[in-house]
N, C-alpha and C positions, 0 to 999 in steps of 0.2 A: 504494500500500500504506500502510495506517495503522500507526503505531507504537502498539502496545498497551502502556500503562504497566505497570510492575511495582511491586507494593506489597509491603511487608514488615511483619510483625508480630513479636512476640517469638519465635514458633515457626514461622511460616509465610511462604511466598512465594506471592503471587497473581501469576500470570504468564499469558501467552498459551497457549491450548490448542495443543499440538503433536502431530504424528503419533506421537511416542514415548509420548504419554499414551494413545493410542487403545486398547490392549489393556486397561488398567485402566479406562478410561472405558466401554468396551463391557461389561466385566464388571459395573460398577456399574449401568448401565442395563438389563442383562439380569437383574438381581436383583429379584424381585417386591417385596421390602421397600423397595427404593429408589424404585420407580415407582408404588406403590399409591395415592399421593395426588397424582400429577402427570399432567396430560393425561387420557387415557382410563383410567389406572390400570394399564395393561398393560406388562409388561417389553418392551424393544426387542431385536430381533435385531441382529446386527452391521451389516447394511446400514442399518437405521434409526438405529442408534447413530452410524454415520458421517454420515448426513444431519443428525442432531442436532448433532454437532460442527461440521459445515460451516455450519449455520445460525447457530450461536453465533459463529463467526468472521466470517461475513458481516454479522452484526448490528453488529460493530465498524466495518466498512466503511461501512455505511449510516447508522448513527446516531452513531458516534463514542464509543460505550460498549457494554458487553456483559458477558458472563460471563468470569471468569478460571478457570484451573485453580488448584487449591489444592495446594501441595506442602509437604512437610516441609523446613524449613531444615536439619535434621540430616542427612538422607540423600537428599533430592530425590524421595522417593516421592510418587506421586499420592494425594491424600487425598479430593478431590472437586471440586466447582465452586461458585462463588459469584459474584454480580454483579447487574447491572442490565439489564432487558429492557423493551422496548416495541415488540414486533412489530405489524404491521398488525392492527387490531381489538382490541388490548389496551386496557383501560380507563384505565391510568395507568402511569407509570414504576414498574416492579416490582423489588424486591429479592428474589432467590431464592437458595436454597442446596440442595445435595445432597451428603451425605457418604457415602463408600463404607462398606459394612457393617462392615468390619474396623477402621475408624477412628472409629466413632461412640462417643459417651459420654466424649470427652476434651476437650470444649469447643472443638473446631475450627470448628464452624459459627458459634458466637458470635464467636469471635476474628476469623474472616475476614469475617463480616457487618459487624462494627463498622468494619473497614477499608474495606469497600465503601461503606457509608453515609457515612463521613467523606469519601471521595473524591467521592461524589455532591454533598455539601454544598460542599466546597472547589472542585472542578473544574467541575461542571455548574451549580452554584448552583441546584440543584433546589429548588423551593418546597415539594415534597412527594414522598415516595416511599411506595409501598404494598407489602405482601405479600399475595398472594391465597392463602388457606389453606383447604383442604377441612375441613369440620366434624369429621371423624374424626381429623384430624392434631393430636392434643393436644400432641405434642412441639414441633411448629412454632409452635403457638399460644403455648406457654410461652416459646419463644425470642423470638418477635415482641414479647411483653410485656416481656421482659428488655431488649430493644433499645429500648424506649420506644414501641413501637407501640400504638396505641389502636384497638380494634375500632369501626369507624365505619359499616359497611354489610355487607350480604350481596348478592351478585350472582349471576346465572346466568352461568356461565363455562365454556366448553369442555365443555358437556353436563352440568354439575352445579353445585351451589351452592358458592360460595367466600366465605369471610369476608374482608372487606377490613380489614386492619390498616394504619393510616396513621402515618407518621413525619414529623415536622417538624424542620427544621434548628434546632440550638441557636442562641441569640442571637448567638454569636460568628461564625456563618456567614451570617447574614441580611444581604443586600446593603442598604447604606444607601440611603435614598430620595434621588434626585437633588435638588439644591437649591441 
């Protein structure tokens, strides 16, 4: 079993997905506004939400990184998910986020994504991270730009076009050349 690290921000805890998150997680994935720009664009039923959660937890076991549940530090409520993915067939290490409808518009996606990116730089020493964003997802494009992402490409991905926003580590996190 891998120990999934816990991260904290001013308002949030990024922690391992747990069974007690499942009801809120399934509601989020069952909401069409949450899934319209992800995968095939369709909401997930409870069985497929369970499979999604299991895949995200398995990703930690296989790769040593993955998605965290985002919780409020104030009351522990589930806010969404954020993290790093690179399943088989993915073009690059991806930063992704999804915030539950009732928690949107409060800066949680940006706050949690900054923590996840910082972890990618410090812990994984990733040379690059990308976000794959559907052209109609203007909110995610704005967030990627705020996070320092630069649109570098468009790819055919999961049955549709995705814009590739690339992030590069700040100089403080770049590994010094051996010498």
